[in-house]
C-alpha positions as CSV (number, residue, x, y, z in Angstrom):
1,M,47.3,-46.2,0.8
2,L,48.2,-43.3,3.2
3,Q,48.8,-40.0,1.6
4,K,51.3,-37.7,3.3
5,G,50.4,-34.1,3.6
6,L,52.4,-31.0,4.5
7,V,51.7,-29.6,7.9
8,K,52.3,-25.9,8.2
9,T,53.3,-24.8,11.7
10,I,51.8,-21.5,12.8
11,P,54.1,-19.7,15.2
12,S,52.6,-18.7,18.6
13,P,52.3,-14.9,19.1
14,E,54.9,-13.6,21.5
15,L,53.8,-12.4,24.9
16,L,55.2,-9.6,26.9
17,S,54.0,-10.5,30.4
18,L,53.5,-8.3,33.4
19,K,53.6,-11.2,36.0
20,M,52.4,-8.8,38.7
21,R,50.7,-10.1,41.8
22,N,46.9,-10.0,41.6
23,V,47.2,-8.8,38.0
24,S,48.4,-11.7,35.9
25,E,45.2,-13.7,36.1
26,L,43.3,-10.6,34.9
27,F,45.8,-9.7,32.2
28,P,48.6,-12.2,31.3
29,G,50.3,-9.7,29.0
30,F,50.6,-8.0,25.6
31,L,50.7,-10.0,22.4
32,S,52.4,-9.2,19.1
33,G,50.1,-7.2,17.0
34,D,48.7,-5.2,19.9
35,F,48.3,-1.5,19.9
36,A,47.7,-0.8,23.6
37,L,46.7,2.3,25.5
38,L,48.0,2.7,29.1
39,Y,46.4,5.6,31.0
40,G,45.3,6.8,34.4
41,S,47.8,8.0,37.1
42,N,51.3,9.1,36.5
43,D,52.4,5.6,37.7
44,I,51.9,4.4,34.1
45,Q,55.3,6.0,33.2
46,S,57.1,3.8,35.7
47,L,55.2,0.8,34.3
48,A,56.3,1.7,30.8
49,T,59.9,1.9,32.0
50,L,59.5,-1.5,33.6
51,L,58.1,-3.0,30.3
52,S,61.0,-1.5,28.3
53,I,63.3,-3.7,30.5
54,R,61.1,-6.7,30.7
55,A,61.0,-6.8,26.8
56,Q,64.7,-7.5,26.8
57,L,64.3,-10.7,29.0
58,P,64.2,-14.1,27.3
59,T,60.9,-15.3,26.1
60,Q,61.0,-18.1,28.7
61,L,60.8,-15.4,31.3
62,G,58.0,-13.5,29.7
63,G,60.1,-11.1,27.7
64,L,60.6,-10.7,23.9
65,S,64.4,-11.0,23.7
66,S,64.1,-7.7,21.9
67,K,65.4,-4.2,21.6
68,V,63.0,-1.4,22.3
69,I,62.1,1.9,20.6
70,F,61.1,4.6,23.0
71,I,59.5,7.8,21.6
72,D,59.7,10.3,24.4
73,G,56.9,12.8,24.1
74,A,57.0,14.0,27.7
75,N,60.7,14.0,28.5
76,S,59.9,11.2,30.8
77,F,62.7,8.7,30.3
78,R,64.7,8.4,33.6
79,L,68.2,7.1,33.3
80,Y,68.6,6.4,37.0
81,Q,65.3,4.6,37.3
82,T,66.1,2.4,34.3
83,T,69.6,1.4,35.5
84,H,68.2,0.7,39.0
85,L,65.4,-1.5,37.6
86,A,67.9,-3.3,35.3
87,R,70.0,-4.3,38.3
88,L,67.0,-5.6,40.1
89,C,66.3,-7.7,37.0
90,N,69.9,-9.1,37.2
91,L,70.6,-7.4,33.9
92,D,73.6,-5.3,32.9
93,P,72.4,-1.7,33.0
94,K,74.7,-0.6,30.2
95,Q,73.5,-3.4,27.9
96,V,69.9,-2.6,28.8
97,L,70.4,1.1,27.9
98,D,72.2,0.2,24.7
99,H,69.1,-1.7,23.7
100,I,66.6,1.1,24.2
101,Y,66.6,3.5,21.3
102,I,65.2,6.9,22.4
103,S,63.8,9.5,20.1
104,R,62.6,12.8,21.6
105,A,60.0,15.1,20.2
106,F,59.3,18.7,21.4
107,T,56.3,19.6,19.2
108,A,53.1,17.9,17.9
109,H,54.5,18.0,14.3
110,Q,57.8,16.4,15.4
111,I,56.2,13.5,17.2
112,A,53.9,13.0,14.2
113,A,56.9,12.9,11.8
114,L,58.8,10.5,14.1
115,I,55.8,8.1,14.0
116,T,54.6,8.3,10.4
117,S,57.9,8.9,8.6
118,Q,60.6,7.2,10.6
119,L,59.1,4.6,12.9
120,K,58.7,1.7,10.5
121,E,62.2,2.1,9.2
122,T,63.6,2.2,12.7
123,I,61.6,-0.9,13.7
124,E,63.1,-2.8,10.8
125,K,66.6,-1.5,11.4
126,Y,66.8,-2.7,15.0
127,S,64.4,-5.6,14.7
128,A,62.5,-4.2,17.6
129,K,59.4,-6.0,18.9
130,L,58.3,-3.3,21.3
131,V,57.6,0.4,20.7
132,I,56.7,2.7,23.6
133,I,55.3,6.2,22.9
134,S,55.4,8.3,26.0
135,D,52.5,10.7,26.6
136,I,51.2,10.4,23.1
137,A,48.7,13.3,23.3
138,G,50.7,15.8,25.3
139,Y,51.9,18.1,22.5
140,F,48.6,17.9,20.7
141,L,47.0,19.7,23.7
142,D,49.3,22.7,23.3
143,E,47.6,25.9,22.2
144,D,50.3,26.4,19.6
145,I,48.4,23.9,17.4
146,T,44.8,24.6,16.5
147,E,42.2,22.2,17.8
148,I,41.1,21.1,14.3
149,E,44.7,20.4,13.2
150,A,45.5,18.6,16.4
151,Q,42.5,16.3,16.0
152,R,43.3,15.6,12.3
153,I,46.9,14.8,12.8
154,F,46.3,12.8,16.0
155,S,43.7,10.7,14.3
156,Q,46.1,9.9,11.5
157,I,48.9,8.8,13.9
158,T,46.6,6.6,16.1
159,N,45.3,4.9,13.0
160,Y,48.8,4.5,11.6
161,L,50.0,2.9,14.9
162,S,47.1,0.5,15.0
163,N,47.8,-0.7,11.5
164,L,51.6,-0.8,12.0
165,A,51.4,-3.0,15.0
166,K,49.4,-5.6,13.0
167,E,51.5,-5.2,9.9
168,Q,54.9,-5.6,11.7
169,Q,53.5,-8.0,14.3
170,I,55.0,-6.0,17.1
171,I,53.7,-4.5,20.3
172,I,53.1,-0.8,20.4
173,L,52.3,0.8,23.8
174,A,51.1,4.4,24.1
175,T,50.9,6.1,27.5
176,Y,48.4,8.8,28.0
177,L,49.3,10.9,31.0
178,P,46.7,12.8,33.1
179,H,45.8,16.2,31.6
180,P,43.2,18.9,32.4
181,Q,39.8,17.8,31.4
182,T,39.2,19.9,28.4
183,K,37.1,19.2,25.3
184,R,40.3,18.6,23.2
185,N,41.7,16.2,25.8
186,T,38.5,14.2,25.8
187,L,38.4,14.0,22.0
188,L,42.1,12.9,21.8
189,H,41.7,10.3,24.5
190,A,38.6,8.9,22.8
191,S,40.6,8.7,19.5
192,T,43.3,6.7,21.1
193,Y,40.8,4.5,23.0
194,S,38.9,3.7,19.8
195,K,42.0,2.7,17.8
196,A,43.7,0.6,20.6
197,N,42.7,-3.0,20.8
198,V,43.9,-3.3,24.4
199,V,43.3,-0.6,27.1
200,L,44.7,-0.8,30.6
201,S,44.3,1.9,33.2
202,L,46.0,2.3,36.5
203,R,44.1,4.2,39.2
204,R,44.7,5.2,42.8
205,T,42.1,4.5,45.5
206,S,42.3,5.3,49.2
207,Y,44.2,2.1,50.1
208,A,45.4,0.6,46.9
209,R,46.2,1.0,43.2
210,Q,43.7,-0.5,40.9
211,F,44.6,-2.1,37.6
212,V,41.6,-2.1,35.2
213,L,41.5,-4.1,31.9
214,E,38.9,-1.9,30.0
215,K,39.2,-3.3,26.5
216,H,40.6,-6.5,25.0
217,P,39.7,-8.6,21.9
218,T,39.5,-11.9,23.8
219,L,39.8,-11.4,27.6
220,S,37.0,-10.4,29.9
221,I,37.3,-6.9,31.2
222,G,37.8,-6.5,35.0
223,S,39.9,-5.0,37.7
224,S,42.4,-6.0,40.3
225,E,43.7,-4.1,43.4
226,V,47.2,-4.2,44.8
227,P,47.9,-2.7,48.3
228,F,50.1,0.4,48.4
229,Q,52.8,-1.3,50.2
230,D,53.1,-3.8,47.4
231,L,53.4,-1.2,44.6
232,T,57.0,0.0,44.5
233,L,58.8,-0.8,41.4
234,D,61.1,-3.0,43.4
235,D,58.1,-5.1,44.4
236,F,57.0,-5.4,40.8
237,L,60.4,-6.8,39.9
238,E,60.4,-9.2,42.9
239,V,57.1,-10.6,41.6
240,N,58.6,-10.8,38.1
241,A,61.9,-12.5,39.1
């Protein structure tokens, strides 16, 4: 006699893909549960903007079909750039902007409060699957906050973000912009690096930009170069179309 058993289907983790020439084989994309660090050149801010739009695409196109929470710690959100990229993605710019919820912080304590006291509730309110934190360390490098306090609070928020990504099964991307190489900057960068499970850097060489996968739980680390002439945001989107 055959005995019927119940088969439990485990849903596949959602993937936010880059689909960028010469990069996709190295790094297919971010998975739900990832707390990722993006750092290197200032180009990472444009990449973050692109991802905030790609997240709104259907899952069949490598998106998340999701709204996005953007915590702007560097006053880096650019309205014109976002609407321009939305049009290149054949999306309605107004609808794209309506689906990006921006919170701005102007001090280290404000960005810490946004993350530890309000972020989880906001994620649940909007059913967001992607959170972007722009220039996560910027305000913690300010001399208005002591080095000891900056390190203490910053360690708390990076640990919180790592746990929150797993708990909510969402993707949290933190950008770390270039800053003067001080002891404090080195320590804060190391703190973010240690808590992130995915680390991707974007660097400039003489003839190309180099994407480097520095840390990943399952993929092999490595790098990929893309020539300068292929690296406008328009080209990114043509590859992703």
